[in-house]
C-alpha positions as CSV (number, residue, x, y, z in Angstrom):
1,M,-0.2,-28.7,24.4
2,A,1.8,-28.0,21.4
3,D,-1.0,-26.8,19.4
4,E,-1.8,-24.2,21.9
5,Y,1.4,-22.4,21.0
6,A,1.3,-22.9,17.3
7,H,1.2,-19.5,15.6
8,R,-1.4,-18.6,13.0
9,P,-0.1,-19.0,9.4
10,V,1.5,-16.2,7.6
11,T,-0.3,-16.6,4.4
12,V,-3.2,-14.8,2.4
13,A,-4.2,-18.2,0.8
14,G,-7.9,-18.4,0.2
15,K,-8.5,-14.7,0.9
16,T,-9.9,-12.2,-1.5
17,A,-7.9,-9.0,-1.6
18,V,-8.3,-5.7,-3.5
19,V,-5.3,-3.6,-4.1
20,I,-6.0,0.0,-5.1
21,G,-3.0,1.4,-7.0
22,G,-2.0,-2.3,-7.7
23,T,-0.7,-2.2,-11.2
24,S,2.6,-0.6,-10.7
25,G,5.3,0.0,-8.1
26,I,4.9,-1.3,-4.5
27,G,1.1,-2.0,-5.0
28,E,1.8,-4.2,-8.1
29,A,4.4,-6.2,-6.0
30,I,1.9,-6.7,-3.1
31,A,-0.9,-7.8,-5.6
32,L,1.4,-10.4,-7.4
33,S,2.7,-11.5,-3.9
34,F,-0.8,-12.1,-2.7
35,A,-1.7,-14.1,-5.9
36,S,1.4,-16.2,-5.6
37,E,0.3,-17.0,-2.0
38,G,-3.0,-18.3,-3.1
39,A,-5.3,-15.3,-2.8
40,D,-7.8,-14.1,-5.3
41,V,-6.8,-10.5,-6.2
42,V,-8.3,-7.5,-7.8
43,A,-5.5,-4.8,-8.7
44,T,-6.9,-1.5,-9.7
45,S,-5.7,1.8,-11.1
46,R,-7.0,4.6,-13.4
47,T,-5.5,3.1,-16.5
48,E,-7.4,0.4,-18.4
49,E,-4.3,-1.0,-20.2
50,K,-2.5,-1.4,-16.9
51,V,-5.4,-3.0,-15.2
52,A,-5.8,-5.5,-18.0
53,A,-2.0,-6.3,-18.0
54,T,-1.8,-6.9,-14.3
55,A,-5.0,-9.0,-14.4
56,E,-3.4,-11.4,-16.9
57,R,-0.2,-11.7,-14.6
58,L,-2.6,-12.5,-11.7
59,R,-4.4,-15.2,-13.7
60,E,-1.1,-16.7,-14.7
61,L,-0.4,-17.0,-10.9
62,G,-3.5,-18.9,-10.4
63,A,-5.6,-16.0,-8.9
64,A,-9.3,-15.3,-9.9
65,T,-9.6,-11.7,-10.7
66,I,-11.8,-9.0,-12.5
67,E,-10.7,-5.9,-14.3
68,A,-11.7,-2.8,-12.6
69,T,-10.3,0.6,-13.3
70,T,-10.7,2.8,-10.1
71,D,-10.1,6.5,-9.4
72,V,-9.4,7.2,-5.8
73,T,-10.5,10.8,-6.3
74,S,-14.0,9.6,-7.0
75,R,-16.3,8.1,-4.4
76,A,-18.5,6.7,-7.1
77,S,-15.6,4.9,-8.7
78,I,-14.5,3.3,-5.5
79,D,-17.9,2.2,-4.6
80,G,-18.4,0.8,-8.0
81,T,-15.3,-1.3,-7.8
82,R,-16.4,-2.5,-4.4
83,D,-19.8,-3.5,-5.6
84,R,-18.3,-5.4,-8.5
85,V,-15.9,-7.3,-6.2
86,I,-18.7,-8.1,-3.8
87,E,-20.9,-9.3,-6.8
88,E,-18.0,-11.6,-8.2
89,F,-16.5,-12.9,-4.9
90,G,-19.1,-12.4,-2.3
91,S,-16.9,-10.7,0.3
92,V,-13.6,-8.8,0.8
93,D,-11.0,-10.0,3.4
94,V,-8.1,-7.6,2.6
95,L,-8.0,-4.1,1.3
96,V,-4.6,-2.5,0.4
97,T,-4.4,1.3,-0.7
98,S,-1.4,2.2,-2.7
99,A,-2.5,4.9,-5.1
100,S,0.2,7.5,-5.3
101,A,0.7,11.2,-6.6
102,V,3.9,13.3,-6.0
103,A,4.7,17.0,-6.4
104,R,8.4,17.6,-6.4
105,T,8.3,21.2,-5.5
106,A,9.8,23.5,-2.7
107,V,7.6,24.7,0.1
108,D,7.6,28.2,-1.3
109,E,6.8,27.0,-4.9
110,T,4.0,24.5,-4.3
111,T,0.9,25.5,-6.0
112,E,-2.6,25.0,-4.5
113,E,-3.5,22.7,-7.4
114,E,-0.4,20.5,-6.6
115,W,-1.3,20.6,-2.9
116,R,-5.0,19.7,-3.4
117,H,-4.1,16.9,-6.0
118,V,-1.5,15.1,-3.9
119,L,-3.6,15.1,-0.7
120,D,-6.8,14.1,-2.6
121,V,-5.0,11.0,-4.0
122,Q,-2.6,10.2,-1.1
123,L,-4.8,11.0,1.9
124,T,-8.4,11.6,1.1
125,G,-8.3,8.5,-1.3
126,V,-7.2,6.4,1.7
127,Y,-10.2,7.9,3.7
128,R,-12.6,7.1,0.8
129,A,-11.3,3.6,0.2
130,T,-11.3,2.7,3.9
131,Q,-14.9,4.0,4.5
132,S,-16.3,2.3,1.4
133,F,-14.8,-1.1,1.9
134,A,-15.1,-1.2,5.6
135,A,-18.9,-1.0,5.1
136,V,-18.9,-4.5,3.3
137,M,-16.1,-6.2,5.4
138,D,-17.4,-8.3,8.3
139,E,-13.9,-8.8,9.3
140,G,-10.4,-8.6,7.9
141,S,-7.4,-6.4,7.3
142,I,-6.8,-3.0,5.7
143,V,-3.2,-2.0,4.9
144,H,-2.2,1.4,3.8
145,V,1.1,2.0,1.9
146,S,2.6,4.9,3.6
147,S,6.2,6.2,3.5
148,L,9.3,7.1,5.6
149,A,8.9,10.7,4.4
150,P,7.2,12.0,7.4
151,Q,10.3,10.9,9.4
152,L,13.0,11.8,6.9
153,A,11.4,15.3,5.8
154,I,12.9,15.1,2.3
155,A,13.4,18.3,0.5
156,N,11.0,19.3,-2.1
157,L,8.4,16.7,-1.0
158,S,6.5,18.7,1.6
159,T,3.1,18.0,0.1
160,Y,3.7,14.3,-0.2
161,T,5.2,14.3,3.3
162,A,2.2,16.0,4.8
163,A,-0.1,13.5,3.1
164,K,1.8,10.4,4.2
165,G,1.9,11.8,7.7
166,G,-1.8,12.1,7.7
167,V,-2.1,8.5,6.5
168,D,-0.1,7.4,9.5
169,A,-2.5,9.3,11.9
170,Y,-5.6,8.1,10.0
171,T,-4.4,4.5,10.3
172,R,-4.3,4.7,14.0
173,A,-7.5,6.4,14.4
174,A,-9.4,4.1,12.0
175,A,-7.9,1.0,13.8
176,K,-9.3,2.1,17.1
177,E,-12.8,2.6,15.7
178,L,-13.0,-0.4,13.3
179,A,-11.5,-3.0,15.9
180,P,-12.0,-5.7,16.6
181,E,-13.5,-6.9,13.5
182,I,-11.3,-4.9,11.1
183,R,-7.6,-4.4,11.6
184,V,-6.0,-1.2,10.2
185,N,-2.2,-1.0,9.7
186,A,0.2,0.8,7.3
187,I,3.7,0.1,5.9
188,A,6.4,2.9,5.9
189,P,8.9,1.8,3.2
190,G,12.2,3.5,2.9
191,Y,13.8,3.8,-0.4
192,V,12.3,1.5,-3.1
193,V,13.0,1.9,-6.8
194,T,9.5,2.3,-8.6
195,P,8.5,3.9,-11.9
196,Q,7.7,7.1,-9.9
197,N,11.3,7.6,-8.6
198,V,13.6,5.7,-11.0
199,D,15.0,8.9,-12.4
200,L,16.0,9.8,-8.9
201,I,17.3,6.7,-7.2
202,G,17.7,4.3,-10.1
203,E,20.9,2.5,-10.8
204,G,23.7,4.9,-11.7
205,T,22.3,7.9,-9.9
206,E,24.3,9.9,-7.3
207,A,21.4,9.3,-4.9
208,R,21.5,5.6,-5.1
209,E,25.2,5.7,-4.4
210,R,24.6,7.8,-1.3
211,I,22.0,5.4,-0.1
212,R,24.4,2.4,-0.7
213,R,27.0,4.2,1.5
214,R,24.6,5.1,4.4
215,C,22.1,2.2,4.5
216,P,23.2,-0.6,6.9
217,M,21.5,-3.1,4.6
218,G,23.6,-1.9,1.7
219,D,21.0,-0.8,-0.9
220,V,17.5,0.0,-1.6
221,A,14.7,-2.4,-0.9
222,D,13.4,-4.8,-3.6
223,R,9.6,-4.4,-4.0
224,S,9.1,-8.0,-2.8
225,E,10.7,-7.0,0.5
226,I,7.9,-4.5,1.1
227,A,5.2,-6.9,-0.2
228,G,6.3,-9.4,2.6
229,A,5.3,-6.9,5.2
230,A,1.9,-6.6,3.5
231,V,1.5,-10.5,3.5
232,Y,2.1,-10.5,7.2
233,L,-0.3,-7.7,8.0
234,A,-3.1,-9.3,5.8
235,S,-2.6,-12.6,7.2
236,D,-4.2,-14.3,10.3
237,A,-0.7,-14.4,11.9
238,A,-1.3,-10.5,12.5
239,S,-4.6,-11.1,14.2
240,Y,-3.6,-8.8,17.1
241,T,-1.7,-6.3,15.1
242,T,-3.6,-3.1,14.5
243,G,-3.0,0.6,14.4
244,E,0.6,0.0,13.6
245,V,2.9,1.9,11.0
246,V,5.4,-0.9,10.2
247,T,8.8,0.6,9.0
248,V,10.5,-1.4,6.2
249,D,13.6,0.7,5.5
250,G,16.8,-1.3,6.1
251,L,17.5,1.0,9.2
252,F,18.3,3.9,6.7
253,G,15.9,6.4,8.3
254,R,17.1,5.6,12.0
255,S,20.9,5.5,11.2
256,V,23.1,8.2,12.6
257,F,25.6,9.4,9.8
């Protein structure tokens, strides 16, 4: 009887994962966490040098990998990476999308070029990758890295906020259509220091001190704490979890100040 109630393991060991935007920031942390768990991992970005460096770290952790530069604004680039992964590994079990672009401009100053670029990377890129990889996944998990921005409505991030709000909605719609074979979820991190925002919330900044004062958990998240949510959502333990936007923010976005 005991086996009837044993949960499925929270691990990605033995799976093949593709992490788009996996050579820096949260995406890199997810790729390295997957590799340390025993997955084979392909971490992509547009920069050949970063792809090569991350691939070397993945190999050091025991993961099989290939080096594939990928531009999420190009369907041909995404399809090319997908085809190379299938040729090398035979299948894909997990897709993570974490490519990012930000325009830090006020609503009345945002240019159409900025608007188009951010949405092309952050939202349309998610659509392209989901559609491309779902076509070759018999079953598995897709995890999008979203943001707490749609809930916090941070000043001067309206374009990014709109894109991430779209990711949340797209996640729920795709989950319904791709079920039951493919689960689709998103992670909404709160404040995490990455190369993209270190100048704003890095150690010693005024914003970092405000976060420390207001966040019940006392500070920003470590990237590995976001990666832990990705490991769960990609694992068989999350076999009945789909269409969710999982908040990992230390209660910051839901605290009353």
